[in-house]
MILUM-527865 format. One record per residue (C-alpha): residue in three letters; x, y negated, z. Coordinates in nm, 4 decimals, padded with zeros to 6 digits, always signed. Example, Ala and Ser with C-alpha at 12.3 -4.5 7.8 and 13.67 -1.06 7.14 Angstrom:
BEGIN
+-----+----------+----------+----------+
!  aa !       c1 !       c2 !       c3 !
+-----+----------+----------+----------+
! ala ! +01.2300 ! +00.4500 ! +00.7800 !
! ser ! +01.3670 ! +00.1060 ! +00.7140 !
+-----+----------+----------+----------+
This chain:
BEGIN
+-----+----------+----------+----------+
!  aa !       c1 !       c2 !       c3 !
+-----+----------+----------+----------+
! met ! -04.5712 ! -03.2602 ! -03.1379 !
! gly ! -04.2371 ! -03.1288 ! -03.2529 !
! glu ! -04.1307 ! -02.7689 ! -03.2541 !
! pro ! -04.0032 ! -02.6399 ! -02.9144 !
! pro ! -03.6261 ! -02.5934 ! -02.8985 !
! asn ! -03.4967 ! -02.2526 ! -02.9873 !
! thr ! -03.4394 ! -02.0451 ! -02.6737 !
! pro ! -03.3022 ! -01.6928 ! -02.6521 !
! asp ! -03.5586 ! -01.4321 ! -02.5621 !
! ala ! -03.5247 ! -01.1959 ! -02.2636 !
! lys ! -03.3615 ! -00.9244 ! -02.4741 !
! ala ! -03.0945 ! -01.1614 ! -02.6037 !
! leu ! -03.0279 ! -01.2954 ! -02.2531 !
! asn ! -02.9941 ! -00.9441 ! -02.1189 !
! ser ! -02.7449 ! -00.8624 ! -02.3943 !
! ile ! -02.5393 ! -01.1714 ! -02.3089 !
! ile ! -02.5405 ! -01.0847 ! -01.9383 !
! gln ! -02.4299 ! -00.7282 ! -02.0113 !
! arg ! -02.1393 ! -00.8546 ! -02.2231 !
! ile ! -02.0356 ! -01.0930 ! -01.9448 !
! glu ! -02.0544 ! -00.8170 ! -01.6831 !
! lys ! -01.8502 ! -00.5876 ! -01.9053 !
! gly ! -01.5889 ! -00.8592 ! -01.9529 !
! val ! -01.5699 ! -00.9273 ! -01.5803 !
! gly ! -01.5307 ! -00.5563 ! -01.5102 !
! ala ! -01.2485 ! -00.5307 ! -01.7633 !
! leu ! -01.0762 ! -00.8320 ! -01.6075 !
! asn ! -01.1045 ! -00.6781 ! -01.2606 !
! glu ! -00.9433 ! -00.3582 ! -01.3851 !
! glu ! -00.6645 ! -00.5614 ! -01.5447 !
! val ! -00.6036 ! -00.7516 ! -01.2211 !
! val ! -00.5757 ! -00.4247 ! -01.0282 !
! glu ! -00.3270 ! -00.2889 ! -01.2833 !
! leu ! -00.1224 ! -00.6097 ! -01.2795 !
! gln ! -00.1158 ! -00.6081 ! -00.9008 !
! lys ! +00.0041 ! -00.2490 ! -00.9058 !
! arg ! +00.2877 ! -00.3500 ! -01.1374 !
! ala ! +00.3651 ! -00.6443 ! -00.9128 !
! ala ! +00.3845 ! -00.4122 ! -00.6140 !
! met ! +00.6321 ! -00.1946 ! -00.8020 !
! gly ! +00.8324 ! -00.5008 ! -00.8988 !
! gly ! +00.8388 ! -00.6122 ! -00.5384 !
! val ! +01.0093 ! -00.2926 ! -00.4268 !
! ala ! +01.2523 ! -00.2712 ! -00.7204 !
! gly ! +01.5265 ! -00.4743 ! -00.5530 !
! leu ! +01.4914 ! -00.2868 ! -00.2263 !
! leu ! +01.4952 ! +00.0417 ! -00.4160 !
! ala ! +01.8232 ! -00.0345 ! -00.5930 !
! his ! +01.9848 ! -00.1446 ! -00.2660 !
! glu ! +01.8638 ! +00.1620 ! -00.0771 !
! ile ! +01.9734 ! +00.4080 ! -00.3465 !
! asn ! +02.3166 ! +00.2475 ! -00.3365 !
! asn ! +02.3266 ! +00.2884 ! +00.0423 !
! ile ! +02.2369 ! +00.6550 ! +00.0061 !
! leu ! +02.4752 ! +00.7430 ! -00.2748 !
! thr ! +02.7830 ! +00.5498 ! -00.1546 !
! pro ! +02.8599 ! +00.7815 ! +00.1430 !
! val ! +02.7716 ! +01.0849 ! -00.0711 !
! leu ! +03.0310 ! +00.9774 ! -00.3263 !
! ser ! +03.2895 ! +00.9106 ! -00.0547 !
! tyr ! +03.2464 ! +01.2563 ! +00.0988 !
! ala ! +03.2551 ! +01.4188 ! -00.2450 !
! arg ! +03.5900 ! +01.2527 ! -00.3156 !
! leu ! +03.7242 ! +01.3707 ! +00.0193 !
! ala ! +03.6081 ! +01.7244 ! -00.0576 !
! gln ! +03.7970 ! +01.7132 ! -00.3902 !
! arg ! +04.1284 ! +01.6511 ! -00.2172 !
! lys ! +04.3655 ! +01.9466 ! -00.2083 !
! asp ! +04.4070 ! +01.9149 ! +00.1680 !
! ala ! +04.0306 ! +01.9093 ! +00.2335 !
! gly ! +03.9368 ! +02.1583 ! +00.5026 !
! pro ! +03.6177 ! +02.3633 ! +00.5377 !
! glu ! +03.4649 ! +02.1077 ! +00.7753 !
! thr ! +03.5118 ! +01.8235 ! +00.5269 !
! ile ! +03.3661 ! +02.0288 ! +00.2431 !
! glu ! +03.0703 ! +02.1328 ! +00.4592 !
! gln ! +03.0078 ! +01.7703 ! +00.5596 !
! ala ! +03.0246 ! +01.6627 ! +00.1949 !
! leu ! +02.7660 ! +01.9242 ! +00.0999 !
! arg ! +02.5428 ! +01.8218 ! +00.3894 !
! glu ! +02.5597 ! +01.4544 ! +00.2942 !
! thr ! +02.4888 ! +01.5412 ! -00.0698 !
! val ! +02.1824 ! +01.7507 ! +00.0155 !
! glu ! +02.0447 ! +01.4838 ! +00.2508 !
! gly ! +02.1137 ! +01.2041 ! +00.0017 !
! ile ! +01.9487 ! +01.3852 ! -00.2873 !
! gly ! +01.6513 ! +01.4705 ! -00.0667 !
! arg ! +01.6022 ! +01.1089 ! +00.0379 !
! thr ! +01.6450 ! +00.9825 ! -00.3199 !
! thr ! +01.3950 ! +01.2382 ! -00.4486 !
! glu ! +01.1445 ! +01.1361 ! -00.1820 !
! ile ! +01.1722 ! +00.7689 ! -00.2796 !
! ala ! +01.1443 ! +00.8489 ! -00.6510 !
! ala ! +00.8330 ! +01.0616 ! -00.5948 !
! ala ! +00.6698 ! +00.7834 ! -00.3937 !
! ile ! +00.7462 ! +00.5222 ! -00.6607 !
! leu ! +00.6125 ! +00.7481 ! -00.9375 !
! ser ! +00.2963 ! +00.8048 ! -00.7347 !
! leu ! +00.2502 ! +00.4324 ! -00.6892 !
! gly ! +00.2932 ! +00.3722 ! -01.0615 !
! ser ! +00.0622 ! +00.6491 ! -01.1776 !
! ser ! -00.2914 ! +00.5686 ! -01.2816 !
! gly ! -00.5347 ! +00.6250 ! -01.0032 !
! gly ! -00.9054 ! +00.5815 ! -00.9856 !
! thr ! -01.1633 ! +00.4882 ! -00.7357 !
! asp ! -01.3677 ! +00.8067 ! -00.7658 !
! gln ! -01.5528 ! +00.8491 ! -00.4385 !
! gly ! -01.5110 ! +01.2256 ! -00.4651 !
! thr ! -01.1311 ! +01.2004 ! -00.4516 !
! arg ! -00.9667 ! +01.3070 ! -00.1268 !
! ser ! -00.6569 ! +01.1595 ! +00.0341 !
! asn ! -00.4662 ! +01.3180 ! +00.3183 !
! val ! -00.4129 ! +01.0007 ! +00.5169 !
! arg ! -00.0892 ! +01.0982 ! +00.6907 !
! glu ! +00.0710 ! +01.2120 ! +00.3653 !
! val ! -00.0283 ! +00.8906 ! +00.1885 !
! val ! +00.1063 ! +00.6850 ! +00.4804 !
! arg ! +00.4367 ! +00.8741 ! +00.4602 !
! gln ! +00.4594 ! +00.8188 ! +00.0850 !
! ser ! +00.3736 ! +00.4505 ! +00.1244 !
! val ! +00.6589 ! +00.3972 ! +00.3705 !
! ala ! +00.8921 ! +00.5805 ! +00.1314 !
! ala ! +00.7641 ! +00.3729 ! -00.1630 !
! leu ! +00.9029 ! +00.0591 ! -00.0009 !
! gly ! +01.2382 ! +00.1866 ! -00.1228 !
! arg ! +01.3988 ! +00.0595 ! +00.1947 !
! asp ! +01.4611 ! +00.2231 ! +00.5302 !
! leu ! +01.2881 ! -00.0233 ! +00.7634 !
! ser ! +01.5373 ! +00.0493 ! +01.0409 !
! arg ! +01.8032 ! -00.1217 ! +00.8313 !
! asp ! +01.6106 ! -00.4433 ! +00.8914 !
! gly ! +01.5775 ! -00.3685 ! +01.2617 !
! ile ! +01.2119 ! -00.2714 ! +01.2152 !
! ser ! +01.0701 ! +00.0415 ! +01.3746 !
! cys ! +00.7704 ! +00.2169 ! +01.2221 !
! gln ! +00.5456 ! +00.4299 ! +01.4397 !
! ile ! +00.2973 ! +00.6564 ! +01.2599 !
! arg ! +00.0160 ! +00.8007 ! +01.4672 !
! val ! -00.2066 ! +00.9793 ! +01.2173 !
! pro ! -00.3457 ! +01.3306 ! +01.2758 !
! pro ! -00.2424 ! +01.5729 ! +01.0001 !
! asp ! -00.5920 ! +01.6837 ! +00.9026 !
! leu ! -00.7654 ! +01.3498 ! +00.8390 !
! glu ! -00.8857 ! +01.3086 ! +00.4805 !
! ala ! -01.0359 ! +00.9891 ! +00.3373 !
! ala ! -01.2735 ! +00.9557 ! +00.0426 !
! ile ! -01.0435 ! +00.7499 ! -00.1790 !
! ala ! -00.7906 ! +00.8208 ! -00.4533 !
! pro ! -00.4396 ! +00.8634 ! -00.3063 !
! thr ! -00.2910 ! +00.6054 ! -00.5438 !
! ser ! -00.5509 ! +00.3475 ! -00.4418 !
! leu ! -00.4900 ! +00.4006 ! -00.0706 !
! gln ! -00.1147 ! +00.3965 ! -00.1274 !
! gln ! -00.1369 ! +00.0664 ! -00.3146 !
! val ! -00.3258 ! -00.0880 ! -00.0232 !
! leu ! -00.0768 ! +00.0419 ! +00.2348 !
! val ! +00.2321 ! -00.0599 ! +00.0368 !
! asn ! +00.0954 ! -00.4129 ! +00.0136 !
! leu ! +00.0276 ! -00.4290 ! +00.3881 !
! leu ! +00.3691 ! -00.2845 ! +00.4744 !
! gln ! +00.5497 ! -00.5219 ! +00.2391 !
! asn ! +00.3673 ! -00.8180 ! +00.3922 !
! ala ! +00.4489 ! -00.7045 ! +00.7463 !
! arg ! +00.8167 ! -00.6545 ! +00.6659 !
! leu ! +00.8520 ! -00.9912 ! +00.4937 !
! ala ! +00.6710 ! -01.1701 ! +00.7763 !
! met ! +00.9066 ! -01.0262 ! +01.0368 !
! leu ! +01.2155 ! -01.0997 ! +00.8277 !
! asp ! +01.0920 ! -01.4550 ! +00.7751 !
! ser ! +01.0684 ! -01.5015 ! +01.1516 !
! gly ! +01.4223 ! -01.3803 ! +01.2183 !
! gly ! +01.4101 ! -01.0059 ! +01.1544 !
! gly ! +01.3474 ! -00.7084 ! +01.3778 !
! gly ! +01.0183 ! -00.5923 ! +01.5158 !
! ser ! +00.7815 ! -00.3023 ! +01.4840 !
! ile ! +00.4995 ! -00.1722 ! +01.2682 !
! glu ! +00.2373 ! +00.0655 ! +01.4051 !
! ile ! +00.0074 ! +00.2716 ! +01.1822 !
! asp ! -00.2832 ! +00.4429 ! +01.3548 !
! cys ! -00.5761 ! +00.6384 ! +01.2194 !
! ser ! -00.8684 ! +00.7964 ! +01.4003 !
! thr ! -01.2223 ! +00.9146 ! +01.3427 !
! trp ! -01.4652 ! +00.6364 ! +01.4198 !
! asn ! -01.8367 ! +00.5692 ! +01.3981 !
! thr ! -01.9907 ! +00.9063 ! +01.3164 !
! gly ! -01.7195 ! +01.0445 ! +01.0941 !
! arg ! -01.5773 ! +00.7324 ! +00.9310 !
! leu ! -01.2033 ! +00.6747 ! +00.9498 !
! arg ! -01.0403 ! +00.3704 ! +01.1055 !
! leu ! -00.6873 ! +00.3072 ! +00.9769 !
! ala ! -00.4950 ! +00.0185 ! +01.1328 !
! val ! -00.1615 ! -00.1358 ! +01.0316 !
! ala ! -00.0263 ! -00.3725 ! +01.2989 !
! asp ! +00.3011 ! -00.5608 ! +01.3412 !
! asn ! +00.4525 ! -00.7860 ! +01.6056 !
! gly ! +00.5582 ! -01.0567 ! +01.3621 !
! pro ! +00.4498 ! -01.4215 ! +01.3663 !
! gly ! +00.0879 ! -01.3295 ! +01.2965 !
! ile ! -00.1777 ! -01.5169 ! +01.0992 !
! asp ! -00.3665 ! -01.8094 ! +01.2450 !
! ala ! -00.7419 ! -01.7700 ! +01.2959 !
! lys ! -00.8361 ! -02.0176 ! +01.0214 !
! thr ! -00.6248 ! -01.8365 ! +00.7613 !
! arg ! -00.7509 ! -01.4951 ! +00.8748 !
! glu ! -01.1036 ! -01.5980 ! +00.7789 !
! arg ! -00.9930 ! -01.6578 ! +00.4178 !
! ile ! -00.7004 ! -01.4169 ! +00.3862 !
! phe ! -00.8779 ! -01.1928 ! +00.1328 !
! glu ! -00.9780 ! -01.4778 ! -00.0944 !
! pro ! -00.7771 ! -01.5151 ! -00.4179 !
! phe ! -00.4545 ! -01.7173 ! -00.3913 !
! val ! -00.4665 ! -01.7438 ! -00.0098 !
! arg ! -00.1360 ! -01.6455 ! +00.1521 !
! gly ! -00.0706 ! -01.5370 ! +00.5074 !
! gly ! +00.2276 ! -01.7655 ! +00.5538 !
! gln ! +00.3751 ! -02.0753 ! +00.3974 !
! asn ! +00.6819 ! -01.8883 ! +00.2740 !
! thr ! +00.4984 ! -01.5725 ! +00.1670 !
! pro ! +00.6035 ! -01.4788 ! -00.1880 !
! gly ! +00.3677 ! -01.3508 ! -00.4558 !
! thr ! +00.0507 ! -01.4695 ! -00.6204 !
! gly ! -00.1834 ! -01.4487 ! -00.3242 !
! leu ! -00.3873 ! -01.1779 ! -00.5012 !
! gly ! -00.2500 ! -00.8710 ! -00.3229 !
! leu ! -00.4994 ! -00.8628 ! -00.0367 !
! thr ! -00.7847 ! -00.9524 ! -00.2711 !
! val ! -00.7074 ! -00.6446 ! -00.4799 !
! cys ! -00.6761 ! -00.4350 ! -00.1629 !
! arg ! -01.0264 ! -00.5370 ! -00.0626 !
! glu ! -01.1615 ! -00.4583 ! -00.4114 !
! leu ! -01.0039 ! -00.1114 ! -00.4109 !
! leu ! -01.1549 ! -00.0306 ! -00.0729 !
! glu ! -01.4977 ! -00.1769 ! -00.1407 !
! ala ! -01.5160 ! +00.0269 ! -00.4633 !
! val ! -01.5368 ! +00.3417 ! -00.2478 !
! gly ! -01.7564 ! +00.1957 ! +00.0242 !
! gly ! -01.4712 ! +00.0937 ! +00.2497 !
! thr ! -01.3886 ! -00.2325 ! +00.4246 !
! ile ! -01.0821 ! -00.4195 ! +00.5468 !
! his ! -01.0476 ! -00.7070 ! +00.7888 !
! ala ! -00.7646 ! -00.8900 ! +00.9631 !
! glu ! -00.7299 ! -00.9616 ! +01.3316 !
! ala ! -00.4588 ! -01.0490 ! +01.5814 !
! ser ! -00.2630 ! -00.7508 ! +01.7109 !
! ala ! -00.2119 ! -00.6903 ! +02.0810 !
! ser ! +00.1495 ! -00.8031 ! +02.0412 !
! gly ! +00.0469 ! -01.1306 ! +01.8787 !
! gly ! +00.1286 ! -01.0278 ! +01.5238 !
! ala ! -00.1039 ! -00.9370 ! +01.2387 !
! lys ! -00.3322 ! -00.6355 ! +01.2294 !
! phe ! -00.5278 ! -00.5083 ! +00.9309 !
! val ! -00.8066 ! -00.2605 ! +00.9959 !
! ile ! -00.9373 ! -00.0370 ! +00.7168 !
! glu ! -01.2597 ! +00.1584 ! +00.7486 !
! leu ! -01.3301 ! +00.4405 ! +00.5047 !
! ala ! -01.5644 ! +00.7329 ! +00.4734 !
! ser ! -01.3977 ! +01.0567 ! +00.5620 !
! ala ! -01.3897 ! +01.3148 ! +00.2830 !
! ala ! -01.6277 ! +01.5294 ! +00.4879 !
! glu ! -01.8747 ! +01.2432 ! +00.5319 !
! ala ! -01.8633 ! +01.1550 ! +00.1618 !
! ala ! -01.9364 ! +01.5178 ! +00.0701 !
! ser ! -02.2233 ! +01.5545 ! +00.3184 !
! pro ! -02.5634 ! +01.6045 ! +00.1502 !
! his ! -02.7217 ! +01.4095 ! +00.4395 !
! arg ! -02.5139 ! +01.0966 ! +00.3776 !
! ala ! -02.7297 ! +00.7906 ! +00.3342 !
! ala ! -02.7495 ! +00.6569 ! -00.0202 !
+-----+----------+----------+----------+
């Protein structure tokens, strides 16, 4: 009988598996980082347009205030417009910088949900009312989730971008509602719903799979929602899609509250 073929022993196999797992983990981190950059790229055009809309009237009032015949009321209005414009521009810049900063998925990290929601809306770089879209935020001020703020913001920016584009694609106008409440023994339930064209039931079942898009004309790579799911699952959270009461799309996020995550009685 001939010699048996050479086969790797258990130690060698384990080493190979560990290298593969390490490589997959590194690739997942790279995908998350690339998606974050893509999200920033997606808002760049809106940001430039919005900044222009803010600064144009500020410049006009400043020029009026420079005129020799400018009265106190004109000067006061120019100052008011300047202060408001700078405030809005600063808010947008802070939100964009927050989105671009490196976050983590440390389960011990706390996020004030209402503040992150506010920053996520600002990070769109576009006042939604300019597109005829209203945005209702119903989030209590004291709710804290066990997730890094940048991770939660990335998820929300993606959902808000998708909702806006879906409504624009169907003719423009509409509404987005963001609600958050305590649910199921201390866990948080955060919902983002719109009254756009919605997502059919068959697509909803696969919407978080790589390269699946919510609509035929939806731009992007089809990885945004996949990354959202990964970010949430990394901290024990979940996300699912359903039809909203208005017939549009609704995404429901469930996360541990910061208090639940810190509880010594939390189940392992």
